[in-house]
C-alpha positions as semicolon CSV with decimal commas, in nm:
position;residue;x (nm);y (nm);z (nm)
1;M;-7,209;-2,471;-1,477
2;S;-7,229;-2,683;-1,828
3;E;-6,908;-2,901;-1,934
4;Q;-6,931;-2,698;-2,232
5;T;-6,873;-2,361;-2,020
6;K;-6,603;-2,515;-1,818
7;K;-6,434;-2,574;-2,158
8;L;-6,528;-2,206;-2,269
9;L;-6,338;-2,063;-1,975
10;S;-6,056;-2,292;-1,976
11;T;-5,976;-2,218;-2,344
12;L;-6,009;-1,803;-2,241
13;G;-5,747;-1,893;-1,959
14;L;-5,526;-2,075;-2,225
15;C;-5,557;-1,740;-2,439
16;A;-5,455;-1,538;-2,112
17;R;-5,197;-1,747;-2,089
18;A;-5,073;-1,744;-2,460
19;R;-5,112;-1,335;-2,398
20;K;-5,335;-1,315;-2,742
21;L;-5,654;-1,122;-2,513
22;V;-5,727;-0,730;-2,427
23;I;-5,903;-0,786;-2,059
24;G;-6,171;-0,500;-1,927
25;T;-6,377;-0,296;-2,133
26;P;-6,178;0,053;-2,196
27;M;-5,863;-0,173;-2,326
28;V;-6,142;-0,352;-2,545
29;C;-6,272;-0,096;-2,695
30;E;-5,936;0,112;-2,709
31;R;-5,824;-0,190;-2,963
32;L;-6,099;-0,196;-3,148
33;R;-6,072;0,164;-3,242
34;S;-5,640;0,134;-3,299
35;D;-5,746;-0,163;-3,485
36;S;-5,899;0,065;-3,750
37;E;-5,629;0,287;-3,743
38;R;-5,410;0,016;-3,788
39;A;-5,515;-0,136;-4,127
40;G;-5,353;-0,556;-4,157
41;T;-5,246;-0,570;-3,838
42;E;-5,148;-0,896;-3,713
43;Q;-5,305;-0,851;-3,341
44;R;-5,657;-0,717;-3,440
45;V;-5,958;-0,824;-3,197
46;Y;-6,140;-1,150;-3,374
47;A;-6,484;-1,140;-3,088
48;V;-6,489;-0,999;-2,799
49;I;-6,659;-1,212;-2,506
50;E;-6,899;-0,987;-2,259
51;A;-6,976;-1,110;-1,965
52;S;-7,402;-1,134;-1,854
53;D;-7,369;-0,949;-1,554
54;T;-7,265;-0,599;-1,723
55;S;-7,469;-0,294;-1,715
56;D;-7,694;-0,151;-1,989
57;N;-7,407;0,030;-2,085
58;T;-7,161;-0,101;-2,097
59;H;-7,344;-0,372;-2,317
60;A;-7,433;-0,051;-2,561
61;K;-7,133;0,067;-2,563
62;L;-6,966;-0,280;-2,689
63;T;-7,222;-0,406;-2,923
64;S;-7,178;-0,070;-3,100
65;K;-6,870;-0,079;-3,120
66;C;-6,834;-0,442;-3,221
67;N;-7,105;-0,360;-3,516
68;F;-6,917;-0,067;-3,640
69;Y;-6,539;-0,214;-3,670
70;G;-6,746;-0,560;-3,798
71;V;-6,620;-0,796;-3,467
72;P;-6,843;-1,051;-3,388
73;H;-6,953;-0,979;-3,045
74;Y;-7,089;-1,295;-2,814
75;R;-7,304;-1,236;-2,444
76;L;-7,217;-1,533;-2,250
77;D;-7,390;-1,664;-1,940
78;I;-7,122;-1,642;-1,751
79;G;-7,041;-1,359;-1,481
80;A;-6,784;-1,074;-1,470
81;V;-6,606;-1,261;-1,139
82;E;-6,608;-1,575;-1,301
83;L;-6,501;-1,416;-1,654
84;A;-6,217;-1,222;-1,441
85;H;-6,111;-1,572;-1,271
86;A;-6,095;-1,777;-1,591
87;V;-5,864;-1,511;-1,779
88;G;-5,624;-1,548;-1,433
89;K;-5,770;-1,160;-1,283
90;T;-5,937;-1,116;-0,943
91;G;-6,246;-0,904;-0,907
92;A;-6,444;-0,858;-1,161
93;T;-6,400;-0,838;-1,631
94;A;-6,650;-0,707;-1,856
95;A;-6,560;-0,821;-2,122
96;V;-6,233;-0,926;-2,335
97;G;-6,118;-0,924;-2,675
98;I;-5,925;-1,243;-2,837
99;L;-5,668;-1,109;-3,028
100;D;-5,569;-1,436;-3,223
101;S;-5,765;-1,675;-3,544
102;Q;-5,666;-1,992;-3,434
103;L;-5,744;-1,918;-3,070
104;M;-6,050;-1,804;-3,144
105;R;-6,148;-2,117;-3,335
106;A;-6,047;-2,264;-3,073
107;V;-6,291;-2,075;-2,831
108;A;-6,582;-2,069;-3,076
109;V;-6,588;-2,464;-3,106
110;H;-6,739;-2,390;-2,723
111;L;-6,934;-2,140;-2,735
112;P;-7,279;-2,209;-2,773
113;S;-7,509;-2,262;-3,148
114;D;-7,756;-2,002;-3,077
115;E;-7,561;-1,741;-2,928
116;N;-7,624;-1,365;-3,066
117;H;-7,308;-1,243;-3,225
C-alpha cells in the first residue's frame, strides 16, 4: 500500500470520527436522494468513495446515482475490507459518502490525480 493511500485512509478515519461520513452503499444512495429533496442542506454528500472490489451492480448503481445528482465519485484501488477498517467498521464497506466540504478538501489532497470521477 502506497504512502498516499495510507494518508487517504487515515483522513477517511478522521472523517468517520468527526461523524461526517455516510457508510455503506444503501445509506449513501439514500443520502444522495434525500439531499436532492432538501436543497441547500449543510450535510449534503460532497463526494462518494468506492472500494475497488465492489460488484458490477453496486458500481453501476453508485455511478448512476452520483452522475444524476452531480456528486463526484471515486473508485479507489483499495478493498472493501480496508475501507471498512479505515472508517472503524468490521467486515466490508463498499462505499462512503463525505458530508463536510472542509474534510472533502483534506481527502482530495490524497486522491490520485489520474482517478476517474
